[in-house]
N, C-alpha and C positions, 0 to 999 in steps of 0.2 A: 556370355550369351547363354540363354536357356532355351532349349527346344521343348515346347509343351506338346505332349503326345497323349491323345485320348487313350485310355486304358485298353479299349477294344482293339486298337491298332498297334499296341506296343510290341506284340510278338512278331509282327510282320516287318518291323523296322530293322534295317541293317546299319551297322556302324560306318560303312564305307562313305567317305565324303565329309563326315563330321570332324574327322581329325584335322582337316585343313582349316577349320574355323572360318569365320567371315573375313573378307578381304581386309577390313579395317584393322583386324588383330593379327593378321598372318605374319607380317614382318617381325613383330615383337615375339610371336610364338616361335618362329624359326630361330631367332636370336637365342631364346631360352633353351631350345633343343640343342643348339650348337654348344652352349655352355654346359649342357648335361653330359657331353661326350667325355670319355676317358681322356686324361691329360695327353697321352701319346698321340691321340688322334686330334684332339682339340687344338693343339699348338700349330697345326697345319691350316687352320681356318680361323685365324684371328687377324684383326678384331672381329668379334662375332657379329656385330651390327652390320659392318661392311659386307661380310660374307653372306649374311642373310639376304641382303638386297641382290647380291651377285647370284646366289643360288636360285632366287625366285624370278630372275630375269626371264627365264625360259618356261615359266610355269603356266603361262596363260593358255597354252594349247593342251595342257594335261587334262585328261579325263579323271577328275578327282574321285569319282565313284569306282574307278577301275584301278587306280594307283594310290596306294597309301602314302601319306606325307613322308614318313620316315624312310620308306622305300625309295621315293623320289630323291630325297636329300642324300641318302647313301649313294645312290647311283651317280648323282651330280658331283659329290665330293670325290668319288673315285675317278670320275672322268676328268675333273679339273685339277686334281692334286696328286693323282695316282696313289692315294693313301687307302690301304685296305680298311673298309668300314662296312658294317652290316646294320640293318634296321634295328636289331636288338641292342646295338651299342648306345642308342639314345635312351636315356633314363627319363621316361615320360613322367614318372612320379615326382621328379624334381622340378617340373614345369609349374609355375605359379597357378593357383586355382582359377584366377580370372581369365586365363588364356585357354582353359579347357572347357569344352561345351558341357553344360549341365543338362541332363535329361530328366524331365519332370513328367510323371504320369498324372493325367488329369481325369477325374471321375466325371460322371454325367452332369454334376452340378457345377463343374468348372473348378473344383477344389483339387489341390495338389495331394495326391495319395502318398507318393514317395518320390524321392529324387536321388540321382547318383551321377558321378562323373563317368562311370563305366556302364555302358548300355547293357551289356550282358549280365552284370550284377543286378541291375534293376529288373530285367526280364526274369531272372531266376527268383528274386525276392517276391515278385508279384505274380508268379506263374499261376497259382490257383485263382487269384483275383482276375487275371487276364482271361483264363479259360471261361470263368463264369460270365464275364462281361461279353465275350465273344458269343457265348451261347445265348445270352439274353438278347443281344442285338440281332441275332440271326433267327429268332423265333418270330414267325409271322403266321397268319392263317394258312399260308401255302407251304410253310417249311417248319412245321412243328415236329421235328424229328426225334428229339430226345425223349426216351422212355426207358424204363427198367423192367426187371422181372422176366426177361426173355429166356425160354428154355428150348425153343426151336427156331429155326430160320423161317420166319413167317412173312417174309417180304421178298420181293423179286430182286431188288438191287439197292445197295447202300451207295449213295453218291460219294464220289471222291472229294468234291469240294462243294461248298454252299456259299454263294456270294449274295450279300445283302447291302443295298444302298443305305448309306449312313451320312446324311448331309450331302456334302459335295464329294465324298469318298465312297469306297466300297470296303466292307468288312468281309474277309474271306475266312470261313470256318471249314474245318476238316473233320467230317463225321467218322466215328470209329466205334467198333465194338469194344466194350470194357468188361473185363472179368470181375464179377461181383461175388465170387465164391460159389454159390449154388445156382446162380443165374448169370445172365449177360445183360448189359445195358447198352443203349446207343447214346453216346455223348459227343458233343461237338468240341473238337480240340482247336487250339490256337495256332499250331504249326504242323507242317508235314511230319517232322520228326516225332512229335508227341502222338500224332495219329498212328504212325508205323509202330511205335512202341506199344501203344494200347491195343492195337489190332492183333499183335502176336498173342497176347494173353487172352483177348476176347475170342479169337478163332479157336484157340486151344480149348478154352472152356466149352465153347459150343460143340466141338467135336467130342469132348469127354461126355457131354450130356447126350450126344446122339449115338454113341457107340457102346454097346454092352461090354463091360470090363470082364476079361477072362480070369479074374483074380482067383476064384474058387478052383478052377481047373488047374491053373499054374501051381497053386499051393498044394494041391493033391499030388502033384508029380515032382515035388522038390525032394532032394536027398535029405537024409537026416542031418548031414553036416551043414547043408545050406539052411535048413530050418533053424539050427542052433546059431549060426552066424547072424541070420536075419533078426533073431531075437535080441541081439545086442545093438541094434540100430538106434540112433538118437531120436527117431520119430516117435510120436506119442503112441502110435499103434501100427501094427502090420498093415492095416487097411490104408493108413496115411502113406506108408512107404510104397505100397503097390500103386496107389493113385499117382504118386510122384514118378514112379517108373513108367506108368502109362503116359503121363504127360511128356516125359522125355522121348518115348517112342513116337508119339504124335509129332513132336517137334522135328524128329529125325526125318519123317516122311514129308512134312510140309516145308521145312526150311524157311526160306525168305519169300515163298510164294505169296503173291497178293491175291486175296480172296474178297471180292466185293459183290458177287452175284450168287443167286441161289444155285445156278448150274455149277459154278466153280466150287461152291461149298459141298454140293452133293458128290462131285467128282473126287474131291479130297477125302470126304467121308468114306467113299468106296475103296479108295487106295489104302487108307489106314486100316479099314476093316479086314482087307485081304491079307494083311501081314501082321496084325497085332499080336496074335497068339505066339508065333515064333519070335517076334521081337521082344515080347515080354519075357519069354524064357531066357533069351540071351542077356537081357538087361538085368534080370534078377540074379542070374549066375554071376555077372560082373560085379553087381553090388555086393554079393556074398564075398567075393574075393577082396573087395575094398574093405569090407568090415573086418575080415580076418586080419588083413595087413594093419588096419587101424588098431585093432586090439593088441597085436604084437608090439606095435610101436608104443602104445600106451603103457604096456607092462615094462618095457625097457626104460622109459622115462621114470616110472614110479620107483624102480629098484636102483636107479642111479642117484646117489646122494653124495654131494660134496659142496662145501661153501664156495669153492673156486669155480664150480660149474653152474651156479645158480642162474646166471644170465643166459647161457645157451640152452639150459633146460627149460627156462621160462619161454624162450623163443620157440622151442620145439613144441611145447604144449599149445602155444598160440597158433602155430602152424597147423597142428592137428585139428584144433577147433575150427579153423578157417577152411579145412578140407572136408571134414565129415560133420555134418550138422543137419537139422531138420530142413529138408528142401534141397540138399546138395545134389541129388540125382538129376532133377530137371535143370537146375542152375548150371551144372557141368555139361549136361547133354551126353548122349550115348557115345559120341566120338571121344570127347575128353575124359569120359569116365574110364576108358581103357588105360589112360595114363596115370590115374590116381594110385594104383598099386606101385608104380614106379616111384612116384613122389614119396610114398610111405616107406618104401624100401630104402630110398636115399636118406630119409629121416632116421630110420633105424640104424643104418650104417654110420651116420654121423654120431649118434649117441654112443654106439659101440666104440668109436675111435676117439671120443672126446678126451680121454685121459692121455692119449699119445702126444698131442700137441695142442694145448689149449690156446696158446698164442696165435697159432695159425687159424684156429677156428674163429678167434676174435676178429682177425683181419677179414676173413670171408664174410662173417656176420655183418661187419660194418658195410661191406659192399651191398649185401642183401638189403640192409636197412636203408641205405641211400636210394636204391632202386624202388623200394616200397614207398618211401617218402615222396618220390617223384610221381609214382602212380597215384597216391592219395591226393597230392596237390593238383593233379590233372583231373580229379573228380572220381577216381576209382574207390571202390569199397571192398573191405574184407569182412565177412565173406562176400563173394561176388553177387551183385544184385541181378535178378532174372532179366530185367529190361535194360541192362547196361549196353551202351553203344559198342559196336564191333571192335573198335580200336582199343577200348578199355578191356573187353573180354580177352583179346589177344595178349595185351600187356599183362593181365592178371596171371595167365598161365605161363607167360614167359618168366615171371617171378619164380614159379616153381621149377621151370627148366633151368634157371640160373642156379637155384639151390642144388639141383642134380649135378650140374657141371662143376660146382665148387666142392660140395661135400661128399659126392659119390662119383668120382671121375671114372670109375669102371663101368658105370651105367651110361648108355647113349642118350643124348638129348634129342628131342623131337625136331629141333631146328637149331641153327647156330644162335647163340644167345650171349649177350654181354650187357653191361650197364648202358653203353652207348646205343646198342640196338633197341633196348627197351625205351630209352629216351626218344629215339626216332619214331617208334611206333606210337608213343604217347602224343607226339607232335603231329601225328597223322601221316607220317612218312612211310 
């Protein structure tokens, strides 16, 4: 079965319900799912065809959009056989392709743009195309919202949603402000999540344009030591570093506040203006401490030389690059910035102790690498992306806390951390 989906509606589609297939294929699908179970579970539900009919006997009253098929089957198998089984025990990849729904994105001319058995993959693949299609379908004489080159908030309110009739359906767009570097644009997004991510950067840029930066004043009152440490930053210039510090200070005041009206923006502007000078002094001082610790760790790595230590030294260099790089201040935020010297101190402690027990370091490094791989597989990036979802932000810094807990056990971690806890956070738990 193929579900043909207009590109403009692709982002709003949910996978719930499609996993049940159409009734004509359902029994064969459940039979294939039973056969995909691990042997110790599968032997309790054979023959698979008979059990498929038995398990589906009570499925007529199930709300397929609220209950996933594998969740339903796992619950029924436990109820009828007392066998421990979870939805994840079913290996959906082993199900024959003709039993899995194909999602096909259809353009305005009815042509298939792309297709996939996994809806989320198709949505990610066509994300830019979908946004453009939603924006095009939403533009009418009454709703021509998209424009660029904004340097001031020159409108009363940005609507949270914009609905446009499209044939027999409705296309819902989500207007947002988008950071374009030296200005801000209004763009129509295809999902609420895309809107929220874009708005954070757009609001920040609008505030940066509206609030005079106290850069010159702060620079004049730095200590000689702070000026020397700031000169070693990875930023192209001190001006870029200070702009990133100011962005971090703005984020600290605004947080996750939603700003869609002129009054909300002006109130936020006034709050930031009232605290920006003191906040900049604190942030620049913290950045200075981070850069000093980074420089010390870099020197330790450079002077440590041994063929047997190449792997841990390479890992330490990579960790350092992922912690201190152009843009690290705003990406970390003012709260997390205070933990960076701890991470760098833990890194330095590890390098100093490498010669004591290289085997133990390999074991700990293996655990860190496994946690990092799970983070990357879940969509995380190193260095951390500024618009990363909250659960990935949390998991990214848990990776550093894990390193502290393993390689520098004399230093306290900010929270209990382990491979299992990181995996739970990545799963949204």
